[in-house]
N, C-alpha and C positions, 0 to 999 in steps of 0.2 A: 499403516495408516498413511494416507495421503489424499489431499485435496487438489482439484485442479479447476480453474475457471476459464483457461485459455480458449476451449472451443466455444465458449458464451461470448468472448471477446469479439468474434468476427461476426455475431449474429445480433447482438443486443447490447444496449446499456447494462453494464454490471455495477449494481448499486452497494456502495460501502460506506463506512463510517470509521473515525478514528477514535482510539481508545487509549486515553493518555493517563488514567488514573492508577495503572499498575495493579489493579483490583481483579482478581478471578471473578468475584461476585459480579463486577460491572460486566465483564467479558460474558459470563453466563446469561445475565439478563438480556444482552444485547443479541448473543448467538440466537436467542429463542424468537427474535422479532421477525427474521426472514431475509436479512441482508445477504447478498451474494458473496461479500468478502469483508473482513475486518482488518484494520490496521492496529496491530499492536506496537505502540511507540516507545522504542527504547533511545530515541534521540532527544527529543524534548519532554517526552513523558516522565511520569513519577517513579515507574518501575525500573528493575535491574533485570540483568540476565538471571540473577537468582530468583526473580518471581516468574521468569517466563514459562517453565513447564506447567506451572499450576495454571497459568492463563490459558495455555494451549489445551490443557484437559477439560477446561471449562468450556471451550467451544464445542466440544464433542458433547458434553453434558447439557448444553443448552440448545443443541441443534434441534430444529423442528422436524419431528416425525422422522428421526434418523438421518435427517439431510442437514449435516453442518455447513455453515459459510467457511470460506477458505481464509485461513488465517495467514496474512501477510504481516511480516515483521520489520518494522524500520530500525536499522542500526545506525550507529553515529558516523560510520565512514566505511570505505572499502576495506576491510580487515578480514583476511583469509581465517584467521582462527575464530573469530567471532561468527563468521558464516558458517563454518562446520559446526559450531555447537548449537546455533539456531536451527539449522536444516536437521541436524541429527535429533534435535528435540521434537520434530515433527512439523515444522512451518511447511505452509505450501508455497512460499516464496518470500523473497526478501525485498524491500525498499531500500535503495542507495542514495542518500542525499548528496546534492552539490556535484552531480555527475556533469562536468563541462567540456570533456574531450573525449575522443574516441580511445585513448589510453585508458582513462578513468572507467569508461563502459567495458572495455576488453577485460579489464582486470576484475571487475565485478562478475561478469560471465566466467572467467576462469576460476574464481574463487568458489562459484556455485556449482560447476560441473564436474562430475567424475572424468578421469582420464578415459580416452586420449582428447576429449573435448576441453577438459580443463584439469584443475590441481586439486579438487577437493579430496581430502583424505577419506578412505573407506574403512568402515567398522561395520560389524554384523549386528551385535547385540545392543541396538540403540532403539530409542522410542519409535523413530520413522519407520522401522522395519517391524513393529510389533515385538520389539526385543528378541528379534532373530527369526520368528517364526514366519516373516513373510520378506526374508532378505532377498531372494532371488527376484522376485517381482519389483521390489523396489529399486533394486540396483540397476535391472534392465531398464526401467522406465523413468528413473529420477531425472536423466539428462533432459528428456522431452517434455516432462510435466512441471519441473520447477520452474516457479515465475520469476523472471529477472524484471524488477521495476527500477528504472533509474530517473532520478529526478532532475528536472530542467528548472534551474533557479537563478541562471546568471545569463546576462547578453551573450556572452561565449557560448554557453550551451544552446541558446537558440541559434546563433551563428553556425553552430556545429551539428544542429539536429538532423540534418540529412544524413551525414556520415555516421552518427550515433544510430539512427534508426536502421542503417543498412549492416550493422553488424549482427552476425549470427549468434543466436541466444539471448539477444535483448528482446524483451516481448512488449514492454510499456514504457512510453516516455510520460512521465508524470509531472505535470507542472505544479511546483509550490509558488502559489501566487503572491503569498505575501514577500518571500524573499526574492522573487522576480520583480516584483514592484519597487522594491527597495532598491535593487541593484540596477533597475531601470530609471530611478530617480523620480519616480511617481509613487511614494509608499502609501500602501494601502488604497490605491486608486487603481481599480481593476477594469475601467472603462476608457482609459485615455488611448489615443490611436496607436502608440508605440506598443502599448500592452496588447491591444487587440491584434494588432499585426503580429507580434511575437507568438501570441496563441495560435494564430492561423498558420503561421510557419511551422509550429509543431506538428499540427493536426496534418498539414500537406505532406510533411516530411514521413509521418507514419503512413499515410495512405499510399504513398509512392513505393514503400517498402513492406507493404503487408504487416505492418505493426499497428499497435494500439496506443492512442493517446488518452491520458488521464489528467485528472484535476481534481484539487480540492475546491470544491465550488461554494457558492454562498446562495441562501434562498432565493434572493432576487435576480441571480444570475444563473442558475441551473438550468433553465430552459434554454437560454442563448447558448449555453455551453454544449448541450446536447445537440442542439441545432447545428452547431459549428462543427461537431464530428467527434467530440469527446465520448468515448465508450466505457472508460474505467473512472467511475465519477464517484467522489466521496462527498458527503455533506454532513457537516456537524460533528460532535465528539460527545463522549460521556460527560466530560467537564462541562460543555455547553448546555447539555440537556439537563443537568442537575441546576445550574445557574437559572436557566430560563424558567424550568419548571418550579424551583422553590421560590423565585421571584414572584411567579404568578400566584402560588399559593399565599405569600405574605401580602401581596397587593388585596387579594380577595378578603383575607382576615381583616385587614386595615379597614378596607370600606365597609365590610360588615359591622365593624365596631366603631365606625365613624371617625377613624384615625387617619383618614385621608390627608 
């Protein structure tokens, strides 16, 4: 079993969302909607490695008409042992936070790829190979198809974006706008000149090296981000959807009952 959305990255905006609740039900519901990719968040989310495989199974069961979105898993750091577990479990790729240097990016690629390209350990009877029944195909294609997403969240990362994008095996440079805004000393303000300049530098670096720029956008900014050149774009989360939906329901009930 293996998903890939790399081919789409060169042709269109790939639409994703974040899943923070650690809930297989939340994953299954979202997978049925039709996103191109889903981000299962093990960095800031409520779930853990123990919950991951049931969430990955839920991607399959929720996929529309047999076409499941690509499950990308964000892990806390560049850790080869965690990478091995996540990829063996059937993830399509991994998002690595706070990648600020070429050394960080190269370590992420090395952990993701089988030898000779990297140092990922090889096993046969794992979920990613349909428990061994599809081992040969998976092994032969995994290096090419596994998606490496590195997060650009610091001024240093922006400064090094061109060199990071040049690394073979890095697919997406994904801006974490909140962290980047804090580190640029304009917290939660995504429209300052320094922020816009940083975003454009990331996009330009990706375009020079045939890579893809990604971002976690906001409703009021998603149009401008897509026009700027971001093509791996996430909007919202399961937490935010529950909050906004339940708030709307409560406001309607209070309005109808005269309790505004």
